[in-house]
C-alpha positions as CSV (number, residue, x, y, z in Angstrom):
1,M,4.5,-6.2,-17.9
2,R,5.1,-9.6,-18.1
3,T,7.7,-10.6,-15.8
4,L,10.2,-13.5,-15.2
5,I,11.8,-13.6,-11.6
6,V,14.9,-15.4,-11.4
7,V,16.0,-17.0,-8.0
8,P,19.6,-18.4,-8.1
9,T,19.6,-21.0,-5.3
10,Y,22.6,-22.9,-3.5
11,D,22.2,-24.8,-0.5
12,E,19.1,-23.0,0.7
13,A,16.8,-25.9,1.5
14,E,15.5,-24.0,4.7
15,S,14.4,-21.0,3.1
16,I,13.4,-21.7,-0.8
17,R,9.7,-22.9,-0.1
18,S,9.2,-19.6,1.9
19,I,10.6,-16.9,-0.6
20,I,8.9,-18.7,-3.7
21,A,5.4,-18.6,-1.6
22,R,6.1,-14.8,-0.6
23,I,6.9,-14.0,-4.4
24,R,3.7,-15.6,-5.8
25,A,1.8,-14.1,-3.7
26,S,3.5,-10.6,-3.8
27,V,3.2,-10.8,-8.2
28,P,0.8,-13.9,-8.6
29,L,1.1,-13.2,-12.4
30,A,4.7,-13.3,-12.9
31,Q,6.4,-16.5,-13.9
32,V,9.5,-17.8,-11.6
33,L,12.5,-19.4,-12.5
34,I,14.8,-21.1,-10.1
35,V,18.3,-21.7,-11.1
36,D,19.6,-24.2,-8.9
37,D,23.6,-25.0,-9.1
38,A,23.5,-28.7,-8.0
39,S,22.9,-28.3,-4.4
40,P,23.9,-30.7,-2.1
41,D,21.2,-29.9,0.7
42,G,18.5,-30.8,-1.7
43,T,17.4,-27.5,-2.8
44,G,16.8,-28.8,-6.3
45,S,14.7,-31.3,-5.1
46,I,12.4,-28.9,-3.5
47,A,12.5,-26.8,-6.1
48,D,11.0,-29.6,-8.4
49,E,8.4,-30.2,-6.2
50,L,7.2,-26.3,-5.9
51,A,7.3,-26.4,-9.9
52,A,5.5,-29.8,-10.3
53,A,2.6,-28.3,-7.3
54,D,2.5,-24.5,-9.4
55,D,2.7,-23.8,-13.5
56,A,4.1,-20.6,-12.6
57,V,7.1,-21.8,-11.3
58,R,9.8,-23.7,-13.2
59,V,13.5,-25.0,-12.4
60,L,16.8,-24.9,-14.1
61,H,19.2,-27.4,-12.5
62,R,23.0,-27.0,-13.4
63,E,25.7,-29.3,-13.3
64,G,27.9,-27.6,-10.6
65,R,28.1,-24.1,-8.8
66,S,28.6,-21.9,-11.7
67,G,28.2,-18.7,-9.9
68,L,25.4,-15.9,-9.1
69,G,26.7,-14.1,-12.3
70,T,26.1,-17.5,-15.0
71,A,22.8,-18.1,-13.1
72,Y,21.2,-14.7,-13.5
73,L,22.6,-14.3,-17.1
74,E,20.8,-17.4,-17.9
75,G,18.0,-16.3,-16.7
76,F,18.2,-13.4,-19.0
77,A,18.7,-15.1,-21.9
78,I,15.6,-17.1,-21.2
79,A,13.7,-14.0,-20.5
80,A,14.6,-12.6,-23.8
81,A,13.9,-15.6,-25.8
82,E,10.4,-16.1,-24.3
83,A,9.6,-12.1,-24.8
84,F,9.1,-11.2,-21.2
85,D,9.2,-7.4,-20.6
86,A,11.1,-7.5,-17.4
87,V,13.5,-9.9,-15.6
88,V,13.8,-9.3,-11.7
89,E,16.7,-10.5,-9.7
90,I,16.0,-11.6,-6.1
91,D,18.1,-13.4,-3.1
92,A,16.5,-16.6,-2.4
93,D,17.0,-16.1,1.6
94,G,14.4,-14.1,2.2
95,S,16.9,-10.8,2.9
96,H,14.8,-9.4,0.0
97,D,11.4,-8.3,0.8
98,P,9.0,-9.6,-2.5
99,A,5.9,-7.1,-1.2
100,E,8.6,-4.5,-2.7
101,L,8.2,-6.1,-6.0
102,P,4.7,-4.4,-7.3
103,A,6.2,-1.1,-6.9
104,M,9.4,-1.7,-8.3
105,L,7.7,-3.2,-11.5
106,D,5.3,-0.1,-11.4
107,L,8.0,2.0,-11.4
108,L,9.9,0.3,-14.3
109,E,6.5,0.6,-16.8
110,R,5.2,4.1,-15.3
111,K,8.5,5.7,-15.6
112,G,9.5,4.4,-18.6
113,T,13.0,3.3,-17.1
114,D,16.0,0.7,-17.8
115,L,16.5,-0.7,-14.1
116,V,15.2,-0.2,-10.4
117,I,17.3,-1.1,-8.1
118,G,15.9,-2.2,-4.6
119,S,18.5,-0.2,-2.5
120,R,19.5,0.1,1.2
121,W,21.7,3.5,0.8
122,V,19.2,5.8,-0.3
123,P,16.6,7.7,2.2
124,G,13.9,5.4,3.7
125,G,16.7,2.3,2.7
126,S,18.1,0.5,5.6
127,V,19.5,-2.6,6.8
128,V,18.6,-4.8,10.2
129,H,20.6,-7.5,11.9
130,W,24.4,-6.5,10.4
131,P,27.2,-5.8,12.7
132,W,28.5,-3.0,12.4
133,L,31.9,-3.9,10.2
134,R,29.4,-5.0,7.5
135,R,27.7,-2.2,6.9
136,A,30.7,0.1,7.0
137,I,32.3,-2.4,4.6
138,S,29.1,-2.5,2.2
139,R,28.7,1.6,2.6
140,S,32.6,2.0,1.9
141,G,32.7,-0.1,-1.3
142,N,29.7,1.5,-2.4
143,R,31.3,5.1,-2.2
144,Y,34.9,3.4,-3.6
145,A,32.9,2.0,-6.8
146,R,30.8,5.3,-7.1
147,W,33.7,7.3,-7.0
148,M,36.3,4.9,-9.1
149,L,33.4,4.3,-11.9
150,R,32.0,8.0,-11.6
151,S,28.7,6.5,-11.3
152,R,25.8,8.0,-9.2
153,I,24.3,4.6,-8.4
154,R,23.7,5.0,-4.3
155,D,23.9,1.2,-4.0
156,L,25.8,-0.4,-6.9
157,T,25.9,-4.1,-5.0
158,A,22.5,-4.4,-4.5
159,G,21.1,-8.0,-5.6
160,F,17.2,-6.8,-5.6
161,R,16.9,-5.2,-9.0
162,A,13.9,-5.4,-12.1
163,Y,15.6,-4.8,-15.6
164,R,13.7,-4.0,-18.6
165,V,14.3,-7.0,-20.9
166,S,14.8,-4.8,-23.8
167,A,17.9,-2.7,-22.2
168,L,19.5,-6.2,-21.5
169,N,19.0,-7.4,-24.9
170,G,21.7,-4.6,-26.3
171,L,24.1,-5.8,-23.5
172,D,27.0,-8.2,-24.9
173,R,26.2,-10.6,-22.2
174,A,29.4,-12.9,-23.1
175,G,31.3,-9.9,-22.2
176,V,30.3,-9.4,-18.5
177,S,33.3,-11.1,-17.0
178,S,32.5,-10.4,-13.2
179,Q,31.1,-13.5,-11.0
180,G,29.6,-12.9,-7.5
181,Y,28.6,-9.5,-6.1
182,C,30.8,-7.5,-8.5
183,F,28.2,-9.0,-11.1
184,Q,25.8,-6.6,-9.8
185,V,28.1,-3.3,-10.1
186,E,29.2,-3.9,-13.6
187,L,25.5,-4.6,-14.8
188,A,24.5,-1.4,-13.2
189,W,27.4,0.5,-14.7
190,R,27.0,-0.9,-18.0
191,I,23.2,0.3,-18.2
192,E,24.4,3.8,-16.8
193,L,27.1,4.0,-19.0
194,A,24.9,3.9,-21.8
195,G,22.4,6.6,-20.5
196,G,19.7,3.8,-19.4
197,G,17.4,5.2,-17.2
198,V,18.0,3.9,-13.6
199,V,15.9,4.4,-10.0
200,E,16.4,3.3,-6.8
201,H,13.7,2.4,-4.8
202,P,14.5,2.3,-0.7
203,I,13.9,-1.3,0.5
204,V,14.7,-2.8,4.0
205,F,17.4,-5.3,3.8
206,V,17.4,-8.0,6.2
207,E,20.0,-10.1,6.9
208,R,19.0,-13.8,6.5
209,A,17.6,-16.0,9.6
210,E,18.1,-19.2,7.8
211,G,21.2,-20.9,6.2
212,R,24.5,-19.9,5.5
213,S,25.8,-16.6,4.0
214,K,27.8,-16.9,0.6
215,M,29.7,-13.8,1.6
216,H,33.3,-14.0,1.8
217,S,36.7,-12.1,1.6
218,G,37.2,-13.4,-2.2
219,I,34.0,-11.5,-3.2
220,V,35.2,-7.9,-1.9
221,A,38.7,-9.1,-3.1
222,E,37.2,-9.7,-6.4
223,A,35.2,-6.4,-6.4
224,L,37.9,-4.3,-5.4
225,V,40.2,-5.4,-8.1
226,R,37.7,-5.5,-10.8
227,V,36.3,-1.7,-10.0
228,T,39.7,-0.6,-9.5
229,G,40.4,-2.1,-13.4
230,W,37.3,-0.6,-14.7
231,G,37.2,2.8,-13.5
232,I,41.4,3.0,-14.9
233,A,40.2,2.0,-18.2
234,A,37.4,4.1,-18.4
235,R,39.8,7.1,-18.0
236,F,41.6,6.1,-20.5
237,G,38.5,6.0,-22.9
238,R,38.1,1.6,-22.9
239,T,34.9,1.3,-21.4
240,P,32.7,-2.0,-22.2
241,R,30.5,-2.3,-24.9
242,R,27.2,-0.5,-24.0
243,V,23.4,-1.2,-23.8
244,S,21.9,-0.2,-26.6
245,T,18.9,1.9,-25.0
246,A,17.7,5.5,-25.8
247,P,17.7,7.5,-22.5
248,A,14.8,6.9,-20.2
249,T,12.6,10.2,-19.2
250,E,12.7,9.9,-15.1
251,E,14.2,12.0,-12.8
252,P,17.9,11.4,-12.2
253,V,19.8,9.1,-9.3
254,A,19.9,11.3,-6.3
255,E,23.6,12.1,-5.5
256,E,25.2,11.2,-2.3
257,P,25.5,14.4,-0.1
258,G,29.6,15.1,-0.1
259,L,30.1,12.5,-2.8
């Protein structure tokens, strides 16, 4: 599959060289798009150096900090305009292991599915170097989102994903309202609502070793408010515009016992 890997950056000067090198080693035929939001630490300049040295890497510079959601949406639009088959989301901080990409892209192609999620909360998945409180927040938040949205996806907030571009082409991207990590919930849920195929591939998520985490209380609050609103609206039959894609023919997402 012709693949575009989208890497949003904001103040990732310490990690950007390493993650791009690992991506290029894992999927050498893929193209890489770095979307930098005018990082004050010089990430954009480093990205330009990487692009100058490698024709498979390019950079989209944005004027200010516009958010994770819009960065990915711009990447999706480029993937559609340039007729890519698949588009990948991956964090720039090294938390996601690019060595998992061949397996995820194989699932996307071989299973004929629309979304493959690198999942922490399926059998075989895990997190490393997280304090118990953050682990509890993530598990509880995912359970609440699953219950409120009546979803079968066990890691709705995961940020390591491979999408089939044709599934995203049917999405009303202008109607995607959320930013931050709530964006991940919204995109997966919209594809699931449409009957699109979703597979969760177990990964080991490693807490960043360099730089500063972008997680803060506002992200959690946004997710709570939006997920609650979406769930209530769905119960009254007011769901967002769906993805125009036929159901895939792979096994269903596994249910979590007791939920």
